[in-house]
TIPAGU-119870 format. One line per 8 residues: number of its first residue (from 1); their letters; for each residue x, y, z of N, C-alpha, C. Coordinates in steps of 0.02 Angstrom, whole numbers, plus 50000, padded with zeros to 5 digits. Each point is the difference from the previous one (the first is absolute). Last residue first. Layout:
BEGIN
NUM) a) X,Y,Z,X,Y,Z,X,Y,Z; ...
This chain:
BEGIN
135) xxxxxxxx) 48849,50832,48726,49947,49986,49951,50029,49990,49931; 50081,49981,50281,50014,50020,49931,49943,49979,49953; 49939,50049,50254,50038,49949,49965,50011,50024,49928; 49969,50174,50207,49965,49964,49947,50045,49948,49968; 50059,50173,50170,49944,49963,50026,49958,49963,49948; 50213,50143,50002,49938,50029,49974,49938,49963,50025; 50218,49926,50063,49996,50071,50019,49933,50030,49978; 50051,49779,49932,49988,50002,50072,49991,50073,50024
127) xxxxxxxx) 50058,49965,49775,49932,49976,50012,49983,50003,50074; 50220,50051,49936,49954,50053,49978,49928,49979,50014; 50167,49840,50042,50003,50056,50048,49952,50056,49982; 50014,49820,49846,49970,49980,50065,50003,50056,50051; 50095,50045,49780,49931,49975,49998,49971,49989,50069; 50225,50085,49961,49960,50033,49949,49928,49975,49996; 50183,49922,50154,49987,50071,50009,49953,50031,49949; 50026,49750,50127,50006,50029,49933,49982,50074,50002
119) xxxxxxxx) 49998,49828,50182,50032,50066,50003,50013,50030,49932; 49896,49784,50025,49963,50045,50044,50030,50070,50001; 50110,49821,49884,49939,50022,49965,49963,50053,50042; 50185,49890,50095,50021,50050,49952,49940,50028,49961; 49961,49821,50145,50013,50062,50039,50026,50056,49954; 49962,49788,49901,49936,50029,50024,50011,50062,50042; 50190,49877,49912,49958,50027,49946,49938,50036,50028; 50147,49893,50156,50032,50055,49964,49955,50031,49947
111) xxxxxxxx) 49925,49806,50116,50002,50058,50044,50031,50060,49964; 50001,49796,49882,49932,50025,50011,49998,50062,50044; 50207,49887,49969,49978,50034,49938,49930,50029,50008; 50090,49873,50180,50039,50061,49989,49974,50039,49940; 49905,49788,50043,49981,50048,50051,50035,50067,49988; 50064,49823,49864,49933,50024,49982,49974,50050,50051; 50205,49896,50046,50007,50043,49941,49933,50028,49977; 50008,49838,50174,50020,50067,50023,50008,50049,49942
103) xxxxxxxx) 49830,49790,49977,50072,50014,49999,50014,50071,50023; 49781,49879,50095,50025,50016,49934,50074,50019,50006; 49840,49951,50182,50016,49938,49964,50022,50014,49928; 49913,50157,50169,50066,49977,50023,50022,49937,49964; 49836,50224,49935,50000,49928,50011,50070,49977,50017; 49900,50248,50042,50049,49962,49962,49995,49927,50018; 49868,50260,50015,49997,49930,50019,50046,49960,49955; 49950,50272,50085,50035,49955,49954,49997,49929,50028
95) xxxxxxxx) 49878,50262,50029,50007,49932,50026,50031,49957,49946; 49968,50279,50068,50021,49949,49952,50005,49934,50036; 49909,50276,50023,50000,49933,50031,50015,49949,49946; 49999,50284,50061,50016,49949,49949,50006,49934,50037; 49889,50262,50043,50019,49935,50027,50013,49952,49942; 49969,50283,50065,50009,49949,49949,50022,49936,50035; 49849,50216,50106,50066,49981,49977,49998,49949,49945; 49869,50177,50208,49993,49952,49945,50070,49981,49978
87) xxxxxxxx) 49980,50150,50172,49941,50022,49962,49986,49953,49941; 50141,50015,50261,49993,49973,49933,49935,50023,49968; 50121,50155,50185,49965,49936,49996,49993,49979,49927; 50122,50194,50193,49997,49971,49933,49963,49934,50003; 49994,50232,50162,50007,49927,49997,49991,49976,49928; 49973,50227,50096,50067,49984,49978,50014,49926,49994; 49793,50138,50059,50035,49960,50051,50073,49986,49982; 49861,50137,49855,49983,50020,50068,50042,49964,50052
79) xxxxxxxx) 50014,49954,49764,50028,50066,50014,49985,50024,50071; 50038,49745,49900,49945,50043,50023,50029,50067,50021; 50108,49834,49817,50009,50024,50068,49943,50047,50017; 50033,49777,49822,49986,50072,50008,50010,50017,50073; 50073,49787,49809,49979,50025,50065,49986,50075,49996; 50037,49746,49857,49997,50072,49993,49975,50026,50067; 50132,49757,49947,49944,50040,50024,50008,50073,49982; 50079,49742,49925,50025,50068,49994,49941,50045,50017
71) xxxxxxxx) 50075,49719,50019,49953,50055,50009,50037,50066,49995; 50019,49711,49938,50031,50065,50006,49947,50054,50008; 50043,49716,50014,49950,50053,50006,50038,50065,50011; 50036,49723,49920,50031,50065,50009,49944,50051,50003; 50039,49713,50021,49956,50058,49995,50040,50063,50015; 50027,49718,49928,50032,50061,50024,49952,50058,49988; 50000,49712,50013,49963,50062,49986,50039,50057,50030; 50044,49729,49915,50021,50055,50043,49959,50061,49978
63) xxxxxxxx) 49949,49719,49976,50009,50066,49972,50026,50048,50053; 49953,49772,50047,50017,49992,49930,50013,50067,49966; 49922,49934,50234,50071,50012,49990,50022,49991,49928; 49774,49997,50111,50028,49937,49976,50075,50004,49985; 49881,50195,50078,49989,49945,50047,50030,49934,49979; 50120,50213,49903,49929,49983,50003,49993,49942,50048; 50207,50168,50035,49976,49941,49963,49924,49998,50001; 50136,50238,50020,49982,49940,50038,49982,49943,49952
55) xxxxxxxx) 50090,50286,50037,49997,49940,49958,49985,49940,50044; 49997,50299,49990,50003,49937,50038,49992,49943,49951; 50042,50293,50020,50001,49937,49961,50001,49942,50047; 49955,50293,49977,50006,49940,50041,49999,49939,49954; 50043,50289,49992,49987,49937,49964,50011,49943,50050; 49950,50292,50002,50031,49938,50024,49979,49941,49958; 49996,50297,50039,49992,49943,49955,50035,49939,50029; 49913,50183,50175,50052,49993,49949,49987,49939,49956
47) xxxxxxxx) 49872,50069,50198,49978,50030,49937,50051,49992,49944; 50036,49926,50229,49940,49966,49976,49972,50028,49935; 50186,50103,50115,50020,49935,49971,49939,49964,49970; 49992,50267,50008,50000,49945,50049,50018,49935,49965; 49990,50212,49878,50023,50019,50067,50005,49943,50051; 50046,50013,49724,49944,49985,50044,50022,50008,50072; 50138,50015,49798,49987,50059,50042,49940,49990,50046; 50182,49810,49903,49936,50031,49983,49986,50057,50050
39) xxxxxxxx) 50186,49846,50016,50012,50065,49968,49935,50037,49983; 50010,49775,50090,50010,50051,50051,50012,50069,49971; 49881,49766,49920,50036,50057,49970,50005,50055,50052; 49981,49723,50042,49966,50065,50002,50044,50054,49968; 49952,49706,50032,50044,50055,49979,49960,50065,50004; 49983,49724,50098,49972,50066,49988,50055,50050,49983; 49916,49714,50024,50056,50047,49998,49969,50068,49983; 49871,49775,50114,50008,50055,49953,50066,50037,50009
31) xxxxxxxx) 49921,49730,50040,50014,50063,50034,50013,50055,49950; 49964,49764,49949,49938,50037,50010,50010,50063,50042; 50204,49844,50014,49944,49985,49956,49937,50035,50023; 50199,50121,50104,49997,49931,49975,49939,49991,49956; 50062,50209,50099,50021,49955,50054,49999,49927,49979; 50044,50236,49851,49952,49947,50015,50028,49956,50055; 50081,50254,49994,50007,49938,49961,49947,49950,50020; 50001,50275,50011,49985,49940,50038,50011,49939,49955
23) xxxxxxxx) 50068,50219,49923,49980,50014,50069,49991,49937,50042; 50124,50110,49763,49981,49937,50031,49986,50013,50074; 49971,50192,49809,50046,49972,50050,49972,49936,50029; 49977,50134,49764,49955,49968,50048,50045,49963,50049; 50055,50213,49828,50021,49940,50036,49945,49978,50047; 50021,50147,49758,49969,49998,50066,50021,49934,50032; 50087,50167,49776,49998,49938,50039,49965,50012,50067; 49980,50127,49748,50014,50008,50071,49992,49934,50036
15) xxxxxxxx) 49950,50022,49765,50071,50009,50012,50018,50004,50074; 49774,49976,49897,50042,49953,49964,50075,50007,50014; 49785,50107,50088,50039,50039,49951,50049,49956,49961; 49865,49915,50184,49962,50008,49938,50038,50038,49947; 50155,49882,50177,49939,50039,50007,49965,50003,49932; 50163,49793,50065,49996,50066,49968,49934,50033,50017; 50139,49819,50162,49954,50004,49943,50002,50070,49971; 50138,49818,50184,49997,50066,49968,49955,49995,49939
7) xxxxxxx) 50038,49862,50248,49984,49994,49929,49991,50069,49971; 50126,49860,50228,49965,50058,49973,49988,49989,49926; 50018,49780,50142,50043,50055,49980,49957,50059,49979; 50007,49719,50097,49965,50064,50003,50049,50056,49983; 50042,49752,49904,50010,50039,50061,49962,50066,49994; 49927,49764,49874,50042,50060,49996,50005,50035,50067; 49975,49730,49969,49958,50058,50000,50044,50062,50000
């Protein structure tokens, strides 16, 4: 299993790096790992962008399921009290199921192709930003 580490991603401008700092490593099977963008200007840790990931076997142990949930909250500060609170946001949830009875090469190729498809900058990202599937 990979070691917990900070993960650097590009902002929407395509050139600025944002670091999601490794905050909590997984404690083992079905335990969540958590990263948070501490550079975000959000005033409280609970409002900062974060990503969690966990993995586990299915009951029959024939498949591994990995789940990634990322949240990016929008917030506003009450002008009377000065307290910031979430006003909505973006949530990305991805579930990956991998049969454990296939060749590692097929697992590697499937994961690479399908995750690269999701981050396609000209079709899929645009469709997600606009909220409509490609026509």
